C-alpha positions as CSV (number, residue, x, y, z in Angstrom):
1,M,176.2,86.5,70.6
2,T,179.7,87.3,71.8
3,T,180.3,90.5,73.7
4,P,184.0,91.1,74.3
5,D,185.1,93.1,77.4
6,R,181.9,92.3,79.2
7,P,181.9,89.6,81.9
8,A,179.0,87.2,82.0
9,A,176.7,87.9,84.9
10,G,178.0,84.9,86.9
11,N,181.7,85.6,86.5
12,T,183.8,86.9,89.3
13,R,185.8,90.1,88.9
14,R,189.0,88.0,89.1
15,E,187.8,85.8,86.2
16,F,186.9,88.8,84.2
17,L,190.4,90.4,84.6
18,M,192.1,87.2,83.6
19,A,189.8,87.0,80.5
20,S,190.6,90.6,79.6
21,A,194.3,89.9,79.7
22,A,193.9,86.9,77.5
23,V,192.0,89.0,74.9
24,A,194.7,91.7,74.9
25,G,197.4,89.1,74.5
26,A,195.5,87.5,71.6
27,V,195.2,90.8,69.8
28,G,198.9,91.5,70.1
29,T,199.8,88.1,68.8
30,S,197.5,88.5,65.8
31,N,199.0,91.8,64.9
32,A,202.5,90.4,65.1
33,A,201.6,87.4,62.9
34,F,200.4,89.7,60.1
35,A,203.0,92.4,60.5
36,G,204.5,91.4,57.1
37,G,201.3,92.7,55.3
38,S,200.4,89.3,53.8
39,D,196.8,88.2,53.6
40,T,195.6,91.8,53.0
41,L,192.3,92.8,54.4
42,R,190.6,95.3,52.2
43,V,188.7,98.0,54.2
44,G,186.0,100.3,52.9
45,M,184.3,103.3,54.3
46,I,180.6,104.2,54.0
47,G,180.5,107.8,55.2
48,C,183.4,110.2,55.3
49,G,182.7,112.4,58.3
50,G,184.9,112.8,61.3
51,R,183.7,109.6,63.1
52,N,184.3,107.2,60.2
53,S,187.7,108.9,59.5
54,G,188.7,108.1,63.0
55,A,187.3,104.6,62.7
56,A,189.4,104.1,59.5
57,V,192.6,105.1,61.3
58,Q,191.8,102.8,64.2
59,A,191.0,99.9,61.8
60,L,194.3,100.4,60.0
61,S,196.1,100.6,63.3
62,A,194.5,97.4,64.5
63,D,196.0,95.3,61.7
64,P,199.1,96.2,59.7
65,G,197.8,93.9,56.9
66,A,194.7,96.1,56.4
67,R,194.5,98.5,53.5
68,L,191.9,101.2,52.9
69,V,190.7,100.6,49.3
70,A,187.3,102.3,48.9
71,M,185.4,105.2,50.3
72,C,182.0,106.8,49.7
73,D,179.9,109.8,50.9
74,I,177.1,111.9,49.5
75,F,179.8,114.5,48.6
76,T,182.8,113.3,46.6
77,D,184.9,116.3,47.6
78,R,184.6,115.1,51.2
79,V,185.7,111.7,50.2
80,K,188.9,112.9,48.6
81,A,189.7,115.3,51.4
82,K,189.3,112.5,54.0
83,R,191.4,110.2,51.9
84,E,194.3,112.6,52.1
85,A,193.8,113.2,55.8
86,I,193.9,109.5,56.6
87,K,196.8,108.9,54.2
88,A,198.8,111.6,56.2
89,Q,198.4,109.3,59.2
90,K,198.6,105.8,57.8
91,G,200.7,106.3,54.6
92,E,200.8,103.2,52.4
93,Q,198.0,101.5,54.2
94,V,195.7,104.0,52.2
95,A,195.4,102.6,48.7
96,V,192.3,104.4,47.4
97,D,192.5,105.5,43.8
98,D,190.2,108.0,42.2
99,D,188.1,105.2,40.7
100,H,187.2,104.0,44.2
101,C,186.1,107.3,45.6
102,F,182.3,107.1,45.2
103,G,179.5,109.7,45.8
104,G,175.8,109.8,46.1
105,F,173.2,107.6,47.8
106,D,174.3,104.4,45.9
107,G,178.0,104.7,46.6
108,Y,177.8,102.2,49.4
109,K,177.1,99.4,46.9
110,H,180.5,100.0,45.2
111,V,182.4,100.2,48.6
112,I,180.9,96.9,49.7
113,E,181.8,95.2,46.4
114,S,185.4,96.4,46.8
115,S,186.0,95.5,50.4
116,D,186.4,92.6,52.9
117,V,185.6,94.8,56.0
118,V,183.1,97.6,55.8
119,L,183.1,100.6,58.2
120,I,179.7,102.3,58.4
121,A,179.3,105.7,59.9
122,N,177.0,107.9,57.8
123,A,173.5,109.1,58.5
124,A,172.1,106.6,61.0
125,K,168.9,106.2,58.9
126,F,171.0,104.0,56.6
127,H,172.9,101.9,59.1
128,P,170.6,98.9,59.0
129,L,170.2,98.9,55.2
130,H,174.0,99.2,54.6
131,A,174.9,96.7,57.2
132,M,172.4,94.2,55.7
133,A,173.9,94.8,52.2
134,A,177.4,94.2,53.5
135,I,176.5,91.0,55.5
136,K,174.6,89.6,52.6
137,A,177.7,90.2,50.4
138,G,179.8,88.2,52.9
139,K,181.7,91.2,54.4
140,H,182.6,91.8,58.1
141,V,181.0,95.0,59.5
142,F,181.7,97.8,62.0
143,V,178.8,100.1,62.4
144,E,178.7,103.3,64.4
145,K,175.9,104.2,66.8
146,P,173.0,104.6,66.7
147,H,172.1,101.5,64.8
148,G,168.9,102.8,63.4
149,I,166.4,105.6,64.0
150,D,163.0,103.9,64.0
151,P,161.4,100.6,64.9
152,A,161.5,99.4,61.3
153,G,165.2,99.9,61.2
154,I,165.7,97.9,64.3
155,K,163.7,95.0,62.9
156,L,166.1,95.0,60.0
157,L,169.1,95.2,62.3
158,R,168.0,92.1,64.2
159,Q,167.8,90.3,60.8
160,V,171.4,91.6,60.1
161,A,172.7,90.2,63.3
162,A,171.0,86.8,62.8
163,L,172.4,86.6,59.2
164,A,175.9,87.5,60.5
165,T,175.7,84.6,62.9
166,Q,174.6,82.2,60.2
167,K,177.5,83.3,58.0
168,N,180.1,83.5,60.7
169,L,180.7,87.1,60.0
170,S,181.7,89.7,62.6
171,L,179.3,92.6,63.4
172,V,180.9,95.1,65.8
173,S,179.1,98.0,67.4
174,G,180.3,101.6,67.9
175,L,178.7,101.4,71.4
176,N,182.3,101.4,72.7
177,S,181.5,101.5,76.4
178,R,181.5,97.7,76.2
179,Y,185.1,97.9,75.0
180,H,186.3,100.1,77.9
181,S,188.0,97.9,80.5
182,G,187.5,100.5,83.3
183,Y,183.8,100.6,82.6
184,A,183.7,96.8,82.4
185,E,185.3,96.4,85.8
186,T,183.0,99.0,87.3
187,I,179.9,97.2,85.9
188,Q,181.3,93.8,87.2
189,R,181.7,95.3,90.7
190,I,178.1,96.5,90.6
191,H,177.0,93.0,89.6
192,D,179.2,91.6,92.5
193,G,177.2,93.8,95.0
194,A,179.6,96.7,95.6
195,I,176.7,99.2,95.8
196,G,174.1,96.8,97.0
197,E,170.7,96.7,95.2
198,I,170.3,99.2,92.3
199,I,167.7,101.8,93.3
200,S,167.9,104.2,90.3
201,I,170.2,105.5,87.5
202,E,170.7,109.0,86.3
203,E,172.0,109.5,82.7
204,N,173.2,112.8,81.3
205,F,174.5,114.0,78.0
206,L,174.2,117.8,78.1
207,R,176.3,119.9,75.6
208,A,176.3,122.4,72.9
209,P,174.7,121.5,69.5
210,Y,176.5,119.1,67.1
211,V,178.7,120.9,64.6
212,V,176.7,123.8,63.1
213,I,177.8,124.8,59.6
214,D,176.7,127.6,57.4
215,R,174.8,126.7,54.3
216,K,177.1,126.7,51.3
217,E,176.0,128.6,48.2
218,G,174.6,126.4,45.4
219,L,173.5,123.5,47.5
220,T,170.1,122.0,46.8
221,E,167.7,121.6,49.8
222,L,168.5,117.8,49.8
223,E,172.3,118.4,49.7
224,W,172.0,121.0,52.5
225,Q,170.1,118.6,54.8
226,C,172.5,115.8,54.1
227,S,175.5,118.1,54.8
228,T,174.1,118.9,58.3
229,Q,172.3,115.6,58.9
230,Y,172.4,115.7,62.7
231,H,169.9,118.5,62.6
232,F,167.2,116.6,60.6
233,H,165.4,113.8,62.3
234,W,164.6,111.9,59.1
235,L,168.4,111.3,58.8
236,S,169.6,111.2,62.3
237,G,166.7,110.3,64.5
238,D,167.3,113.3,66.8
239,D,169.2,113.5,70.0
240,V,167.9,110.7,72.2
241,P,169.2,108.0,69.8
242,Q,172.2,110.1,68.8
243,S,173.5,111.1,72.2
244,L,171.7,109.0,74.9
245,V,172.3,105.7,73.2
246,H,175.7,105.3,74.9
247,N,174.2,106.2,78.2
248,M,171.2,103.9,77.9
249,D,173.5,101.1,76.8
250,R,175.5,101.5,80.0
251,A,172.3,101.6,82.0
252,S,171.1,98.4,80.4
253,W,174.5,96.8,81.0
254,A,174.4,97.7,84.7
255,L,170.9,96.2,84.9
256,G,172.1,92.8,83.5
257,N,171.2,93.8,79.8
258,A,167.6,94.4,80.8
259,V,165.2,96.4,78.5
260,P,162.6,98.8,79.8
261,D,158.9,98.0,80.1
262,R,157.9,101.6,79.3
263,C,158.9,105.2,79.2
264,H,157.5,108.7,79.1
265,G,159.4,111.7,77.8
266,L,159.4,115.5,77.5
267,G,161.1,117.5,74.8
268,G,161.0,120.5,72.6
269,R,162.9,123.5,71.2
270,S,163.6,126.4,73.6
271,S,166.4,128.5,72.1
272,M,168.1,126.7,69.2
273,T,165.2,127.6,66.8
274,E,166.9,129.2,63.8
275,A,166.7,127.4,60.4
276,I,170.3,126.3,60.7
277,Y,169.2,123.9,63.5
278,G,166.8,122.1,61.2
279,D,163.8,120.3,62.7
280,V,165.3,118.6,65.8
281,F,164.5,119.3,69.5
282,D,167.2,121.0,71.6
283,H,166.2,119.3,74.9
284,H,164.8,115.9,76.0
285,S,164.0,114.2,79.3
286,V,163.0,110.6,79.4
287,V,162.0,108.4,82.4
288,Y,162.4,104.6,81.7
289,E,160.8,102.0,84.0
290,Y,162.5,98.5,84.1
291,P,160.8,95.2,85.0
292,N,162.4,95.1,88.5
293,G,161.0,98.6,89.3
294,V,164.2,100.5,88.7
295,K,163.8,103.8,87.0
296,V,166.4,105.4,84.8
297,Y,166.2,109.2,84.5
298,A,167.8,110.3,81.2
299,F,168.5,113.8,80.0
300,C,170.1,115.2,76.9
301,R,170.3,118.8,75.7
302,T,172.0,120.6,72.7
303,T,172.0,124.2,73.8
304,E,174.7,126.9,73.8
305,G,175.7,128.7,77.0
306,C,174.3,126.1,79.5
307,Y,175.7,123.7,82.1
308,N,177.2,120.7,80.4
309,N,177.6,117.2,81.8
310,S,178.2,113.7,80.5
311,S,177.7,111.0,83.1
312,S,176.2,107.6,84.1
313,V,175.6,107.4,87.8
314,V,174.1,104.2,89.4
315,L,172.5,104.7,92.8
316,G,172.4,101.6,95.1
317,S,171.4,100.7,98.6
318,K,175.0,100.7,99.8
319,G,176.6,103.4,97.6
320,K,176.9,104.7,94.1
321,A,178.9,103.9,91.0
322,D,180.0,106.6,88.5
323,I,180.5,104.4,85.4
324,T,182.2,106.9,83.1
325,R,184.7,107.9,85.9
326,A,185.1,104.2,86.9
327,R,184.5,105.0,90.5
328,I,182.5,103.5,93.4
329,S,181.8,105.3,96.7
330,G,179.8,104.4,99.8
331,E,180.4,101.2,101.8
332,T,183.0,100.5,99.1
333,D,185.5,103.1,98.0
334,W,187.2,102.2,94.8
335,R,188.6,103.9,91.7
336,W,190.0,102.3,88.5
337,K,193.4,103.7,87.7
338,G,194.1,102.1,84.3
339,R,193.9,103.6,80.8
340,C,191.9,102.4,77.8
341,N,191.0,103.7,74.4
342,P,187.7,101.9,73.6
343,Y,187.7,103.4,70.1
344,Q,190.8,101.4,69.3
345,V,189.9,98.3,71.3
346,E,186.7,97.8,69.3
347,H,188.8,97.6,66.1
348,D,191.5,95.4,67.7
349,V,188.8,92.9,68.7
350,L,187.1,93.1,65.2
351,F,190.3,92.4,63.3
352,E,191.4,89.7,65.7
353,A,188.0,88.0,65.2
354,I,188.4,88.2,61.4
355,R,192.0,86.8,61.5
356,S,191.0,84.0,63.9
357,G,187.8,83.0,62.1
358,K,185.9,83.3,65.4
359,A,183.3,85.9,64.6
360,V,182.2,88.5,67.2
361,N,178.6,89.7,67.0
362,N,177.3,92.6,69.1
363,G,173.8,92.4,67.6
364,D,171.8,91.8,70.8
365,Y,172.8,95.0,72.7
366,M,173.1,97.0,69.4
367,A,169.4,96.4,68.7
368,N,168.1,96.7,72.3
369,S,170.0,99.8,73.4
370,T,169.1,101.6,70.2
371,L,165.4,100.7,70.4
372,T,165.4,101.9,74.0
373,T,166.4,105.4,72.8
374,I,164.0,105.3,69.9
375,M,161.1,104.6,72.2
376,G,162.2,107.6,74.3
377,Q,162.4,109.8,71.2
378,L,159.0,108.8,70.1
379,S,157.6,109.5,73.5
380,C,159.1,113.0,73.4
381,Y,157.7,113.7,70.0
382,T,154.2,112.5,70.7
383,G,153.9,113.3,74.4
384,K,152.6,109.7,75.0
385,E,153.9,106.9,77.1
386,V,155.5,104.3,74.9
387,T,156.0,100.6,75.9
388,W,158.7,98.2,74.8
389,Q,156.0,96.0,73.2
390,Q,154.7,98.9,71.1
391,A,158.1,99.9,69.9
392,S,159.2,96.3,69.2
393,E,156.0,95.4,67.3
394,S,155.7,98.7,65.3
395,D,156.7,99.0,61.7
396,F,156.9,102.8,61.9
397,S,159.8,104.4,59.9
398,Y,160.6,108.0,59.1
399,A,159.9,108.6,55.4
400,P,161.3,108.0,52.9
401,N,162.4,104.4,53.4
402,P,166.2,104.3,53.2
403,E,166.1,102.1,50.1
404,D,164.0,104.6,48.3
405,C,166.4,107.5,48.8
406,R,167.9,108.7,45.5
407,D,170.2,111.5,44.3
408,G,168.1,114.5,43.4
409,M,165.0,113.5,45.2
410,E,162.8,116.0,47.1
411,P,163.5,115.9,50.9
412,P,160.6,114.9,53.1
413,V,160.8,118.2,55.0
414,K,161.1,121.7,53.6
415,P,161.3,125.2,55.2
416,D,158.3,127.5,55.3
417,A,158.3,131.1,53.9
418,N,160.4,132.3,56.9
419,G,163.0,129.6,56.3
420,T,162.1,127.5,59.4
421,Y,161.3,123.8,59.4
422,P,158.2,122.2,61.0
423,V,158.9,120.2,64.2
424,P,156.9,117.5,66.0
425,K,154.2,118.8,68.4
426,P,153.9,116.7,71.6
427,G,150.2,116.0,72.2
428,F,149.4,116.4,68.5
429,T,152.0,114.4,66.6
430,R,151.0,110.7,66.0
431,L,153.7,108.2,65.0
432,I,153.0,104.8,66.5
């Protein structure tokens, strides 16, 4: 499967830089060729939150011949508000009439039917299901991270990637580190030996909670949970898949796209315990062990008033590499000085692939990096060591199955008499 902006393990840094320049030139040529707006590509949005709104603007910016034609979300008022916000930026490239503003759990079906290219960035529970529906329908797909929240979802995602290959359809991942040229050169220098042998990796994503909103009057329990989906693990998968997936994707990349043998994790709720924070943990620590003996120490936290840090630091026998700052120190002292917007590049690559007929498929690292974080989350919830084999072979999924979700259903978790939600109990909770 093709991974743009990532050099093959045997490539030299010089070859990688030459290849990157060729990709950039090809993207520019394609955009110029379609500047007249002929051969329109119809774009549809599944999910109308902030991330997919940004993705829509980037998709329309990538190809002047692209037109946004359909949108859906659980909430139709959100659809129409985002339509106007995107139109303010992209003008006539937004061609979504009221009949193509869809709501509810089944709205994705209508978006797929109306589109050539589908952008998926809703609750991560549904990413594999919606991606499969789009690929089956012959549509190209961009899907945001994480690419599933449980082992069953990743099994489906692997089927999505295989089917996309068979049908020569593009499947592009929102794990945009792979599309950052500064990160790519840093990784290539690691592979070329700039820091010697990798000893260990430290990954951090420490910050305040995801957007916390007050509960609007009149919302049902299901509507409330969907409106604040990051705070309910049956929808979002909790913070290891949501936050650390970028970090663990970079760690895997640095290690030659390796996957861990096993992991053990610690997690819980310390201070973000009010009902408004749903049923997710507010801190996690996971130690991953890779086949070559390298350990990755991964930390995420969503707590107010604490030290914040987002970093990927690779420690080697001859120095260290700070991937997100594109810097190497030790025997080699180097810093990348370029500029790159990977959010835009991933869409430039997607639309170039569509126009050229040479599909790009990120399925391998999409599935592996997401499953890596899922096994970490399961370890934190259960308090047990989880192996890659266990996670890969398990059919576990958070109820209900995504295909069984319906408007008006009862949510799988409800508050108690005090308004608080039950949370997993490490040492007692059993999942796989």
